[in-house]
KEKE-116170 format. One line per field, with one value per residue (C-alpha): residue number from 1; x, y, z. Coordinates in nm, 3 decimals, decimal comma, always signed. Layout:
N
roza: (NUM	...)
u: (X	...)
v: (Y	...)
w: (Z	...)
END
This chain:
726
roza: (1	2	3	4	5	6	7	8	9	10	11	12	13	14	15	16	17	18	19	20	21	22	23	24	25	26	27	28	29	30	31	32	33	34	35	36	37	38	39	40	41	42	43	44	45	46	47	48	49	50	51	52	53	54	55	56	57	58	59	60	61	62	63	64	65	66	67	68	69	70	71	72	73	74	75	76	77	78	79	80	81	82	83	84	85	86	87	88	89	90	91	92	93	94	95	96	97	98	99	100	101	102	103	104	105	106	107	108	109	110	111	112	113	114	115	116	117	118	119	120	121	122	123	124	125	126	127	128	129	130	131	132	133	134	135	136	137	138	139	140	141	142	143	144	145	146	147	148	149	150	151	152	153	154	155	156	157	158	159	160	161	162	163	164	165	166	167	168	169	170	171	172	173	174	175	176	177	178	179	180	181	182	183	184	185	186	187	188	189	190	191	192	193	194	195	196	197	198	199	200	201	202	203	204	205	206	207	208	209	210	211	212	213	214	215	216	217	218	219	220	221	222	223	224	225	226	227	228	229	230	231	232	233	234	235	236	237	238	239	240	241	242	243	244	245	246	247	248	249	250	251	252	253	254	255	256	257	258	259	260	261	262	263	264	265	266	267	268	269	270	271	272	273	274	275	276	277	278	279	280	281	282	283	284	285	286	287	288	289	290	291	292	293	294	295	296	297	298	299	300	301	302	303	304	305	306	307	308	309	310	311	312	313	314	315	316	317	318	319	320	321	322	323	324	325	326	327	328	329	330	331	332	333	334	335	336	337	338	339	340	341	342	343	344	345	346	347	348	349	350	351	352	353	354	355	356	357	358	359	360	361	362	363	364	365	366	367	368	369	370	371	372	373	374	375	376	377	378	379	380	381	382	383	384	385	386	387	388	389	390	391	392	393	394	395	396	397	398	399	400	401	402	403	404	405	406	407	408	409	410	411	412	413	414	415	416	417	418	419	420	421	422	423	424	425	426	427	428	429	430	431	432	433	434	435	436	437	438	439	440	441	442	443	444	445	446	447	448	449	450	451	452	453	454	455	456	457	458	459	460	461	462	463	464	465	466	467	468	469	470	471	472	473	474	475	476	477	478	479	480	481	482	483	484	485	486	487	488	489	490	491	492	493	494	495	496	497	498	499	500	501	502	503	504	505	506	507	508	509	510	511	512	513	514	515	516	517	518	519	520	521	522	523	524	525	526	527	528	529	530	531	532	533	534	535	536	537	538	539	540	541	542	543	544	545	546	547	548	549	550	551	552	553	554	555	556	557	558	559	560	561	562	563	564	565	566	567	568	569	570	571	572	573	574	575	576	577	578	579	580	581	582	583	584	585	586	587	588	589	590	591	592	593	594	595	596	597	598	599	600	601	602	603	604	605	606	607	608	609	610	611	612	613	614	615	616	617	618	619	620	621	622	623	624	625	626	627	628	629	630	631	632	633	634	635	636	637	638	639	640	641	642	643	644	645	646	647	648	649	650	651	652	653	654	655	656	657	658	659	660	661	662	663	664	665	666	667	668	669	670	671	672	673	674	675	676	677	678	679	680	681	682	683	684	685	686	687	688	689	690	691	692	693	694	695	696	697	698	699	700	701	702	703	704	705	706	707	708	709	710	711	712	713	714	715	716	717	718	719	720	721	722	723	724	725	726)
u: (+1,510	+1,633	+1,996	+1,918	+1,914	+2,259	+2,352	+2,569	+2,788	+2,954	+2,686	+2,957	+2,819	+3,001	+2,934	+3,104	+3,464	+3,661	+3,962	+4,097	+4,484	+4,621	+4,726	+5,086	+5,127	+5,242	+5,103	+4,979	+4,706	+4,533	+4,494	+4,319	+4,052	+3,721	+3,458	+3,056	+3,016	+3,320	+3,339	+3,696	+3,814	+4,088	+4,214	+4,480	+4,478	+4,315	+4,353	+4,134	+3,998	+3,998	+3,832	+3,517	+3,563	+3,541	+3,747	+3,772	+3,927	+4,003	+4,107	+4,005	+3,804	+3,641	+3,450	+3,381	+3,088	+2,912	+2,961	+2,848	+3,068	+3,117	+3,330	+3,393	+3,595	+3,551	+3,377	+3,338	+3,239	+3,120	+3,211	+2,977	+2,664	+2,642	+2,635	+2,868	+2,842	+3,025	+3,089	+3,228	+3,153	+3,007	+2,912	+2,761	+2,819	+2,587	+2,654	+2,476	+2,685	+2,379	+2,533	+2,366	+2,508	+2,520	+2,674	+2,657	+2,480	+2,460	+2,328	+2,260	+2,291	+2,230	+2,126	+1,751	+1,768	+1,976	+1,947	+2,078	+2,181	+2,252	+2,070	+2,040	+2,015	+2,027	+1,751	+1,662	+1,556	+1,708	+1,521	+1,692	+1,589	+1,736	+1,664	+1,799	+1,776	+1,655	+1,543	+1,480	+1,300	+1,332	+0,993	+1,098	+0,932	+1,186	+1,137	+1,274	+1,234	+1,231	+1,247	+1,283	+1,191	+1,235	+1,249	+1,459	+1,812	+1,964	+2,183	+2,409	+2,237	+1,909	+1,561	+1,461	+1,134	+0,895	+1,002	+0,760	+0,907	+0,731	+0,784	+0,785	+0,768	+0,742	+0,845	+0,643	+0,869	+0,615	+0,381	+0,626	+0,465	+0,603	+0,376	+0,400	+0,280	+0,196	+0,386	+0,399	+0,453	+0,713	+0,711	+1,051	+1,065	+0,745	+0,494	+0,208	+0,016	-0,004	-0,136	-0,207	-0,148	+0,037	+0,146	+0,311	+0,472	+0,867	+1,016	+1,218	+0,853	+0,721	+0,354	+0,129	-0,209	-0,178	-0,356	-0,281	-0,229	-0,530	-0,701	-0,888	-1,032	-1,317	-1,600	-1,901	-2,094	-1,988	-1,859	-1,546	-1,446	-1,173	-1,057	-0,874	-0,786	-0,654	-0,525	-0,567	-0,339	-0,594	-0,376	-0,037	-0,222	-0,551	-0,557	-0,895	-0,836	-1,094	-1,167	-1,399	-1,492	-1,695	-1,865	-1,977	-2,305	-2,380	-2,444	-2,048	-1,962	-1,708	-1,487	-1,334	-1,083	-1,013	-0,746	-0,727	-0,500	-0,567	-0,374	-0,474	-0,550	-0,700	-0,960	-0,923	-1,261	-1,345	-1,665	-1,857	-2,180	-2,395	-2,772	-2,825	-3,023	-2,996	-2,834	-2,793	-2,409	-2,457	-2,478	-2,889	-3,070	-3,383	-3,640	-3,581	-3,302	-3,130	-2,833	-2,642	-2,327	-2,125	-1,887	-1,596	-1,387	-1,229	-1,065	-0,874	-0,813	-0,648	-0,772	-0,495	-0,193	-0,379	-0,711	-0,809	-1,174	-1,213	-1,521	-1,548	-1,809	-1,955	-2,255	-2,318	-2,761	-2,793	-2,654	-2,496	-2,342	-1,981	-2,010	-2,196	-1,902	-1,626	-1,566	-1,279	-1,129	-1,446	-1,281	-1,042	-1,080	-1,219	-1,203	-1,191	-1,405	-1,413	-1,675	-1,772	-1,804	-2,100	-2,169	-2,112	-2,021	-2,027	-1,916	-1,780	-1,583	-1,330	-1,073	-0,872	-0,499	-0,269	+0,023	-0,237	-0,553	-0,754	-1,076	-1,287	-1,672	-1,792	-2,166	-2,165	-2,443	-2,457	-2,580	-2,644	-2,575	-2,614	-3,001	-3,064	-3,052	-3,381	-3,218	-3,514	-3,323	-2,949	-2,906	-2,801	-2,529	-2,527	-2,290	-1,995	-1,832	-1,500	-1,254	-1,041	-0,810	-0,490	-0,237	+0,121	+0,100	+0,502	+0,532	+0,140	+0,129	-0,126	-0,493	-0,784	-1,170	-1,338	-1,661	-1,869	-2,196	-2,350	-2,704	-2,840	-3,175	-3,385	-3,674	-3,747	-3,614	-3,502	-3,283	-3,057	-2,874	-2,617	-2,401	-2,051	-1,814	-1,567	-1,136	-0,894	-0,594	-0,274	+0,105	+0,395	+0,609	+0,928	+0,918	+1,221	+1,410	+1,235	+0,887	+0,657	+0,359	+0,081	-0,266	-0,542	-0,900	-1,164	-1,538	-1,771	-2,158	-2,330	-2,658	-2,932	-3,210	-3,400	-3,765	-3,994	-4,193	-3,918	-3,717	-3,913	-3,775	-3,760	-3,394	-3,113	-2,836	-2,579	-2,251	-2,002	-1,600	-1,281	-1,013	-0,706	-0,363	-0,113	+0,129	+0,456	+0,785	+1,029	+1,264	+1,615	+1,879	+2,139	+2,287	+2,601	+2,330	+1,995	+1,836	+1,578	+1,236	+0,996	+0,731	+0,484	+0,212	-0,116	-0,379	-0,659	-0,971	-1,311	-1,622	-1,904	-2,197	-2,485	-2,367	-2,546	-2,887	-3,078	-3,261	-2,960	-2,954	-2,580	-2,500	-2,127	-2,042	-2,236	-1,928	-1,689	-1,439	-1,200	-0,837	-0,513	-0,457	-0,742	-0,602	-0,474	-0,708	-0,960	-1,297	-1,250	-1,527	-1,350	-1,669	-1,938	-2,275	-2,133	-1,933	-1,707	-1,816	-1,722	-1,472	-1,189	-0,840	-0,580	-0,277	-0,031	+0,237	+0,484	+0,765	+1,069	+1,356	+1,574	+1,875	+2,118	+2,088	+1,728	+1,537	+1,279	+1,012	+0,739	+0,375	+0,125	-0,042	-0,329	-0,683	-0,914	-1,143	-1,460	-1,671	-1,942	-2,130	-2,293	-2,586	-2,572	-2,222	-2,238	-2,039	-1,872	-1,748	-1,536	-1,670	-1,932	-1,989	-1,687	-1,400	-1,235	-1,156	-0,736	-0,650	-0,255	-0,053	+0,265	+0,468	+0,779	+0,991	+1,295	+1,306	+1,167	+1,188	+0,912	+0,652	+0,415	+0,118	-0,137	-0,426	-0,586	-0,875	-0,852	-1,187	-1,115	-1,246	-1,071	-0,812	-1,023	-0,980	-1,203	-1,075	-0,783	-0,653	-0,310	-0,127	+0,170	+0,418	+0,723	+0,971	+1,248	+1,447	+1,171	+0,883	+0,671	+0,334	+0,077	-0,153	-0,414	-0,630	-0,881	-1,122	-1,398	-1,568	-1,987	-1,972	-1,878	-2,000	-2,193	-2,390	-2,376	-2,237	-1,856	-1,654	-1,314	-1,141	-0,805	-0,679	-0,331	-0,166	+0,168	+0,441	+0,645	+0,943	+1,017	+1,334	+1,355	+1,131	+0,873	+0,659	+0,319	+0,086	-0,178	-0,442	-0,742	-1,005	-1,143	-1,515	-1,372	-1,671	-1,916	-1,668	-1,725	-1,394	-1,519	-1,226	-0,943	-0,679	-0,405	-0,166	+0,102	+0,334	+0,661	+0,876	+1,198	+1,365	+1,080	+0,784	+0,593	+0,272	+0,041	-0,262	-0,494	-0,807	-1,030	-1,246	-1,612	-1,851	-2,046	-2,448	-2,570	-2,916	-2,958	-2,592	-2,380	-2,034	-1,879	-1,523	-1,295	-0,986	-0,749	-0,454	-0,245	+0,037	+0,271	+0,535	+0,792	+0,781	+0,429	+0,216	+0,227	-0,016	-0,004	-0,058	+0,239	+0,084	+0,406)
v: (-2,552	-2,710	-2,835	-3,179	-3,075	-3,011	-3,148	-3,326	-3,249	-3,525	-3,768	-3,994	-4,246	-4,521	-4,386	-4,050	-4,033	-3,861	-3,655	-3,645	-3,486	-3,432	-3,102	-3,059	-3,403	-3,419	-3,714	-3,592	-3,841	-3,785	-3,445	-3,549	-3,253	-3,289	-3,281	-3,147	-3,504	-3,531	-3,462	-3,260	-3,319	-3,166	-3,243	-3,220	-3,611	-3,896	-4,246	-4,610	-4,816	-5,170	-5,338	-5,135	-5,014	-4,634	-4,364	-4,077	-3,765	-3,581	-3,185	-2,892	-3,086	-2,948	-3,098	-2,915	-3,071	-2,819	-2,523	-2,602	-2,640	-2,880	-2,815	-3,004	-3,126	-3,529	-3,781	-4,054	-4,218	-4,563	-4,729	-5,087	-4,856	-4,565	-4,351	-4,022	-3,900	-3,510	-3,358	-3,101	-2,793	-2,847	-2,562	-2,576	-2,332	-2,311	-2,158	-1,813	-1,773	-1,846	-2,132	-2,390	-2,502	-2,892	-3,043	-3,354	-3,461	-3,846	-3,860	-4,190	-4,244	-3,984	-3,749	-3,919	-3,924	-3,835	-3,677	-3,316	-3,200	-2,916	-2,784	-2,417	-2,221	-1,859	-1,848	-1,636	-1,323	-1,269	-1,596	-1,832	-2,193	-2,353	-2,727	-2,990	-3,220	-3,255	-3,534	-3,540	-3,896	-4,011	-3,886	-3,515	-3,446	-3,275	-3,321	-3,088	-3,122	-2,847	-2,557	-2,149	-1,972	-1,646	-1,369	-1,153	-1,081	-1,242	-1,093	-1,250	-1,136	-0,980	-1,130	-1,133	-0,904	-1,229	-1,582	-1,889	-2,127	-2,540	-2,851	-3,020	-2,811	-3,047	-2,890	-3,060	-2,980	-3,121	-2,864	-2,619	-2,516	-2,544	-2,676	-2,669	-2,831	-2,624	-2,337	-2,045	-1,714	-1,476	-1,096	-0,938	-1,253	-1,287	-1,590	-1,344	-1,651	-2,051	-2,228	-2,603	-2,617	-2,371	-2,390	-2,090	-2,122	-2,183	-1,876	-2,018	-2,082	-1,860	-1,816	-2,094	-2,065	-2,023	-1,769	-1,409	-1,185	-1,109	-0,785	-0,718	-0,447	-0,284	-0,023	+0,163	+0,023	-0,327	-0,405	-0,639	-0,788	-1,026	-1,075	-1,349	-1,382	-1,691	-1,673	-1,986	-2,014	-2,162	-2,155	-2,022	-1,785	-1,720	-1,696	-1,609	-1,415	-1,522	-1,303	-1,415	-1,127	-1,178	-0,928	-0,889	-0,658	-0,774	-1,115	-1,250	-1,095	-1,311	-1,111	-1,215	-1,056	-1,212	-1,213	-1,411	-1,343	-1,525	-1,527	-1,189	-0,994	-1,029	-0,973	-0,836	-0,785	-0,730	-0,821	-0,914	-1,089	-1,105	-1,195	-0,915	-0,672	-0,263	-0,120	+0,240	+0,333	+0,195	-0,122	-0,175	-0,348	-0,270	-0,417	-0,783	-0,979	-1,060	-1,085	-0,794	-0,728	-0,540	-0,646	-0,385	-0,503	-0,425	-0,667	-0,560	-0,802	-0,711	-0,775	-0,682	-0,492	-0,176	-0,222	-0,404	-0,433	-0,414	-0,357	-0,202	-0,314	-0,105	-0,255	-0,280	-0,374	-0,107	+0,241	+0,267	-0,107	+0,031	+0,287	+0,017	-0,244	+0,043	-0,071	+0,082	+0,151	+0,257	+0,584	+0,328	+0,356	+0,072	+0,192	+0,421	+0,682	+0,733	+0,768	+1,023	+1,044	+0,854	+0,789	+0,364	+0,318	-0,010	+0,020	-0,185	-0,047	-0,095	+0,098	+0,120	+0,363	+0,375	+0,560	+0,811	+0,713	+0,683	+0,572	+0,460	+0,337	+0,266	+0,146	+0,348	+0,233	+0,471	+0,387	+0,649	+0,622	+0,978	+0,983	+1,235	+1,043	+0,899	+0,545	+0,675	+1,005	+0,867	+0,814	+0,469	+0,597	+0,356	+0,451	+0,700	+0,673	+0,876	+0,858	+1,056	+1,053	+1,311	+1,364	+1,556	+1,736	+1,864	+2,228	+2,286	+2,109	+1,885	+1,832	+1,606	+1,458	+1,347	+1,242	+1,147	+1,028	+1,043	+0,859	+0,915	+0,758	+0,831	+0,648	+1,010	+1,319	+1,455	+1,193	+1,333	+1,216	+1,365	+1,301	+1,544	+1,582	+1,759	+1,859	+2,115	+2,211	+2,390	+2,475	+2,633	+2,873	+3,069	+3,468	+3,628	+3,774	+3,378	+3,493	+3,133	+3,188	+2,877	+2,902	+2,773	+2,689	+2,413	+2,359	+2,111	+2,019	+1,888	+1,711	+1,631	+1,433	+1,584	+1,483	+1,801	+1,715	+1,833	+2,026	+2,222	+2,102	+1,760	+1,793	+2,077	+2,158	+2,346	+2,448	+2,608	+2,671	+2,873	+3,002	+3,242	+3,252	+3,174	+3,404	+3,350	+3,455	+3,193	+3,363	+3,169	+3,287	+3,005	+3,063	+2,883	+2,824	+2,838	+2,922	+3,109	+3,060	+3,313	+3,282	+3,549	+3,446	+3,585	+3,390	+3,557	+3,380	+3,411	+3,215	+3,169	+3,361	+3,204	+2,861	+2,711	+2,643	+2,663	+2,364	+2,151	+1,957	+1,995	+1,675	+1,674	+2,041	+2,035	+2,118	+2,268	+2,539	+2,727	+2,756	+2,820	+2,451	+2,539	+2,926	+2,954	+2,738	+2,881	+2,691	+2,771	+2,419	+2,093	+1,888	+1,901	+2,013	+2,402	+2,584	+2,938	+3,083	+3,480	+3,655	+3,610	+3,753	+3,529	+3,698	+3,509	+3,376	+3,160	+3,144	+2,848	+2,839	+2,542	+2,543	+2,301	+2,121	+1,966	+2,210	+2,337	+2,640	+2,697	+2,922	+3,044	+3,319	+3,492	+3,591	+3,634	+3,862	+3,776	+3,973	+3,895	+3,766	+3,406	+3,404	+2,990	+3,021	+2,969	+3,199	+2,862	+2,839	+3,158	+3,178	+3,411	+3,841	+3,973	+3,886	+3,591	+3,597	+3,574	+3,212	+3,124	+2,743	+2,725	+2,430	+2,358	+2,040	+1,967	+1,613	+1,410	+1,650	+1,860	+1,870	+2,114	+2,192	+2,494	+2,618	+2,978	+3,180	+3,561	+3,787	+4,007	+4,279	+4,280	+4,023	+3,866	+3,458	+3,253	+2,932	+2,767	+2,389	+2,320	+1,949	+1,880	+1,662	+1,588	+1,302	+1,449	+1,266	+1,097	+1,283	+1,208	+1,341	+1,470	+1,722	+1,873	+2,166	+2,353	+2,659	+2,801	+3,113	+3,145	+3,320	+3,028	+2,709	+2,510	+2,487	+2,877	+2,872	+2,847	+2,506	+2,445	+2,141	+2,016	+1,618	+1,539	+1,202	+1,169	+0,940	+1,088	+0,871	+0,919	+0,680	+0,299	+0,202	+0,363	+0,646	+0,849	+0,788	+1,045	+1,130	+1,382	+1,468	+1,741	+1,959	+2,297	+2,435	+2,228	+2,188	+1,838	+1,542	+1,291	+1,077	+1,116	+0,844	+0,825	+0,594	+0,443	+0,174	-0,022	-0,110	-0,278	-0,535	-0,806	-0,724	-0,368	-0,310	-0,064	+0,045	+0,287	+0,414	+0,549	+0,861	+0,966	+1,218	+1,150	+1,150	+0,988	+0,890	+0,625	+0,675	+0,895	+0,997	+0,634	+0,529	+0,245	+0,046	-0,169	-0,364	-0,492	-0,580	-0,805	-1,033	-1,088	-1,400	-1,434	-1,169	-0,807	-0,510	-0,131	+0,175	+0,410	+0,553	+0,752)
w: (+7,337	+7,052	+7,218	+7,119	+6,728	+6,777	+7,087	+6,941	+6,716	+6,880	+6,806	+6,584	+6,429	+6,275	+5,922	+6,006	+5,921	+6,273	+6,213	+6,589	+6,682	+7,000	+7,091	+7,105	+6,865	+6,461	+6,355	+5,985	+5,936	+6,266	+6,084	+5,736	+5,612	+5,662	+5,474	+5,572	+5,696	+5,896	+6,271	+6,378	+6,712	+6,899	+7,290	+7,510	+7,499	+7,257	+7,319	+7,268	+7,513	+7,393	+7,618	+7,576	+7,218	+7,296	+7,192	+7,493	+7,463	+7,748	+7,829	+7,611	+7,401	+7,050	+6,830	+6,461	+6,270	+5,999	+6,142	+6,536	+6,794	+7,108	+7,396	+7,719	+7,954	+7,813	+7,526	+7,473	+7,206	+7,200	+6,864	+7,015	+7,105	+6,894	+7,177	+7,270	+7,592	+7,717	+8,064	+8,214	+8,125	+7,807	+7,590	+7,230	+6,967	+6,697	+6,340	+6,413	+6,752	+6,983	+7,275	+7,463	+7,837	+7,997	+8,319	+8,072	+7,774	+7,637	+7,245	+7,016	+6,671	+6,433	+6,727	+6,755	+7,101	+7,424	+7,720	+7,879	+8,289	+8,477	+8,079	+8,029	+7,670	+7,542	+7,257	+6,955	+7,096	+7,396	+7,577	+7,786	+7,894	+8,234	+8,328	+8,626	+8,315	+7,927	+7,752	+7,368	+7,207	+6,882	+6,798	+6,817	+7,176	+7,393	+7,760	+8,074	+8,454	+8,696	+8,384	+8,425	+8,122	+8,056	+7,749	+7,956	+8,011	+8,300	+8,509	+8,820	+9,170	+8,990	+8,919	+8,586	+8,523	+8,482	+8,466	+8,375	+8,604	+8,629	+8,732	+8,345	+7,995	+7,671	+7,329	+7,048	+6,741	+6,470	+6,643	+6,730	+7,089	+7,446	+7,729	+8,109	+8,369	+8,718	+8,604	+8,799	+8,689	+8,810	+8,793	+8,969	+9,146	+9,261	+9,199	+9,091	+8,864	+8,915	+8,592	+8,653	+8,213	+8,036	+7,606	+7,387	+7,078	+7,019	+7,006	+6,691	+6,564	+6,336	+6,415	+6,637	+6,760	+7,147	+7,359	+7,401	+7,707	+7,833	+7,993	+8,300	+8,480	+8,586	+8,499	+8,613	+8,343	+8,266	+8,632	+8,643	+8,304	+8,213	+7,783	+7,712	+7,362	+7,138	+6,848	+6,585	+6,287	+6,051	+5,754	+5,619	+5,496	+5,766	+6,117	+6,362	+6,721	+6,936	+7,247	+7,491	+7,692	+8,097	+8,289	+8,569	+8,509	+8,161	+7,941	+7,807	+7,459	+7,185	+6,994	+6,658	+6,426	+6,139	+5,811	+5,499	+5,191	+4,859	+4,572	+4,440	+4,752	+5,121	+5,387	+5,698	+6,006	+6,314	+6,457	+6,793	+6,930	+7,218	+7,377	+7,569	+7,644	+7,634	+7,943	+8,066	+8,241	+8,533	+8,372	+8,396	+8,169	+8,026	+7,753	+7,592	+7,537	+7,158	+6,959	+6,936	+6,767	+6,510	+6,178	+6,048	+5,711	+5,424	+5,102	+4,836	+4,516	+4,208	+3,917	+3,628	+3,701	+3,636	+3,811	+4,133	+4,349	+4,687	+4,989	+5,293	+5,508	+5,855	+6,019	+6,414	+6,525	+6,737	+6,772	+7,112	+7,103	+7,001	+7,291	+7,565	+7,440	+7,402	+7,020	+6,871	+6,537	+6,380	+6,225	+5,976	+5,610	+5,479	+5,096	+4,878	+5,108	+5,449	+5,678	+5,955	+6,288	+6,446	+6,049	+5,918	+5,559	+5,347	+5,027	+4,757	+4,450	+4,160	+4,061	+3,725	+3,663	+3,384	+3,220	+3,090	+3,288	+3,575	+3,649	+3,989	+4,061	+4,412	+4,556	+4,873	+5,197	+5,507	+5,835	+6,151	+6,490	+6,614	+6,801	+6,564	+6,237	+6,020	+5,810	+5,569	+5,457	+5,489	+5,044	+4,912	+4,646	+4,326	+4,149	+4,207	+3,969	+3,829	+3,515	+3,350	+3,028	+3,018	+2,784	+2,785	+2,447	+2,508	+2,455	+2,414	+2,790	+2,995	+2,879	+3,004	+2,952	+3,242	+3,282	+3,648	+3,795	+4,149	+4,215	+4,564	+4,665	+4,945	+5,117	+5,240	+5,081	+4,745	+4,534	+4,279	+3,987	+3,830	+3,542	+3,425	+3,134	+3,119	+2,986	+3,087	+2,989	+3,149	+3,078	+3,211	+3,078	+3,259	+3,141	+3,175	+3,456	+3,633	+3,614	+3,599	+3,383	+3,379	+3,161	+3,232	+3,115	+3,217	+3,099	+3,209	+3,162	+3,441	+3,403	+3,727	+3,709	+4,028	+4,274	+4,108	+4,450	+4,664	+4,467	+4,231	+3,933	+3,724	+3,578	+3,600	+3,318	+3,336	+3,201	+3,403	+3,343	+3,393	+3,211	+3,346	+3,427	+3,746	+3,772	+4,046	+4,117	+4,330	+4,488	+4,623	+4,847	+4,958	+5,279	+5,515	+5,730	+5,628	+5,251	+5,214	+4,961	+4,900	+4,653	+4,612	+4,295	+4,170	+4,011	+3,828	+3,614	+3,520	+3,489	+3,383	+3,562	+3,773	+3,785	+4,122	+4,037	+4,366	+4,277	+4,267	+4,558	+4,758	+4,869	+4,833	+4,951	+5,257	+5,485	+5,210	+5,320	+5,150	+5,249	+5,171	+4,992	+4,748	+4,704	+4,384	+4,230	+3,997	+4,065	+4,493	+4,520	+4,435	+4,404	+4,151	+4,307	+4,363	+4,130	+4,129	+3,827	+3,789	+3,802	+4,055	+4,190	+4,463	+4,578	+4,814	+4,933	+5,050	+5,245	+5,350	+5,498	+5,537	+5,821	+5,723	+6,039	+5,897	+6,047	+5,847	+5,883	+5,612	+5,573	+5,316	+5,365	+5,137	+5,020	+4,739	+4,611	+4,374	+4,112	+4,219	+4,575	+4,487	+4,772	+4,679	+4,937	+5,297	+5,540	+5,686	+5,264	+5,284	+4,933	+5,036	+4,924	+4,733	+4,918	+5,190	+5,535	+5,520	+5,540	+5,629	+5,690	+5,861	+5,949	+6,147	+6,125	+6,378	+6,395	+6,645	+6,829	+6,748	+6,398	+6,385	+6,196	+6,179	+5,969	+6,053	+5,901	+6,016	+5,986	+5,670	+5,860	+6,226	+6,179	+6,443	+6,468	+6,246	+6,283	+6,390	+6,363	+6,490	+6,539	+6,728	+6,800	+7,039	+7,102	+7,316	+7,594	+7,779	+7,702	+7,362	+7,328	+7,015	+7,065	+6,868	+6,926	+6,697	+6,802	+6,547	+6,568	+6,589	+6,288	+6,062	+6,287	+6,135	+6,483	+6,480	+6,840	+6,908	+6,896	+7,066	+7,189	+7,200	+7,257	+7,442	+7,429	+7,561	+7,837	+8,072	+8,171	+8,526	+8,628	+8,602	+8,343	+8,515	+8,322	+8,343	+8,041	+7,960	+7,720	+7,675	+7,436	+7,607	+7,426	+7,515	+7,420	+7,632	+7,953	+7,852	+7,883	+7,622	+7,739	+7,945	+8,020	+8,313	+8,377	+8,531	+8,290	+8,337	+8,054	+7,987	+7,780	+7,805	+7,963	+7,975	+8,211	+8,232	+8,503	+8,349	+8,477	+8,221	+8,231	+7,954	+8,038	+7,685	+7,731	+7,414	+7,532	+7,799	+7,824	+8,086	+8,222	+8,322	+8,441	+8,427	+8,556	+8,333	+8,397	+8,009	+7,989	+7,753	+7,794	+7,536	+7,330	+7,480	+7,374	+7,344	+7,273	+7,172	+7,378	+7,247	+6,970	+6,907)
END
């Protein structure tokens, strides 16, 4: 839409020398060398009309100025008024190759004002615009009459997917906004929306304030709803997206998303608020109206090149607020630590890392959203800290020392204050025959200050440690089509006996499970409150096959034996008794066609399935999908019952840009669809439309099953959304 910026290369002013010649003549003086401040003009005929003081070029006119080219059938330059007029098949070619067209163009001195008749142009991003007339004013305002704008490819004899048709449009070069009067949005040539006023940023602008694409639908809980986001570019370093949503059954909601970048870091947040009473899954309100809302946010800042500090905030006024208003992004990681499902986590932290050290410290606060949660029993953690210093001792191996603390307090229940100091050493040697030998040793001391009324002791101190070695025999066979690698491994270690005192409250290992990732670790527990001492032996094998086309298959399988059973480990941990279940993992990588990862735990007695976790993704021809499946046997389930579930999400391209979207999160053991989506989408180069049916069978206190229909769409250059997570 910047026709007038360049329109005209032929804006010959008195201060710009003109070098011109008629094709076929030999006037060497007329072909004087041009500089960046000169206009080079070529035409079949160039002559001067002394009567009206004009220069006229006719036939295949081409004017070159600062890398831009103007072509026309005829061009007239009036030396008295310093105006230039080009007519007949006018084409303006920019230095980047983009083109503008007009039947006639007239510009004044220094290109400060002018007009175009029958104007059209291709803009950045394949957008195009056409207008009956276009006028440029000297104050930077460009107006177009009877305009059509689209970001879709324009093909002869076929309507674009969408276009805006308006009586008048104005481009303000200072604000870089385009505003329309009497605008009609057409989809496939059919008028869909009429708006007396519409505005959006110039496609050439980087970022501008304006309305984003709306979201509308109908829900059994909320009724008919309409969400209209507005993007506010506050400054070059900050922005806000304000999203008011109106509902049929309940009061409106205001959503706010913000981002701000500082010299040393950045913050972002997602919040909403409303004034409403509680309501059930039918939208029936009860209780008193009050202010309700949520706030999720995080920030990260650099202190020095090696040190950073940050924060994460997660809070909402009531337990079911996020479920009632479909607040998403609750489980995003907002700092050093991640929350658990239906448990919000706020944190303040600092980290430091150098060539030979690492340290972090954090303060944590939890908010429970589960029906059984009691806020007085959830801990406040201040601080949770860890520091490590390590040394590369050359042939002697690697050594490190570490210190940590965890201070947990509760209004009701056991408090736990722990400090620890430890160190470890390891090295790697290559033995004759190709064996690898890795001896190791670790030692740690823990001190716990406890609540005697709950734990039975006021304090506990202990020393824990392990020493041993890992030996492996890696074998590699390279082939014409596939390379094979097999590595049998054995780890043996001996640790302190009676490492776990029953008085120590287990805070960080409640849901820990020994698997193949820790198969060859001397301490099978990766946290602090529980420690695996005594003697232990692990044996396993890792195999990998890599084909020349990039396909890769890998698997690890093994088992662990212990010299003595430790009653502090339960069945779920896989460290109870004197032997573990069999553990294994498998991965398959075939590029985008298929990615598969699985973990399995098999009962040591009969090899029956105790646990299976599997994830797969594919993007093949017309089909794209991701899926996850899990199954946990009652023997090792914390709840003592079978737990099984599946998650699927995918999209199948049918034909002509149409596709089917599906998504399902199903709790198989309870026979409940936690969430189910089914929809139809249309996608082309400039637009995406979706109609989605959503159903949830989850019951949580006053909320029960609910259904909704949503219409979502995006238009290239006017706004987007993302529903394709592949």
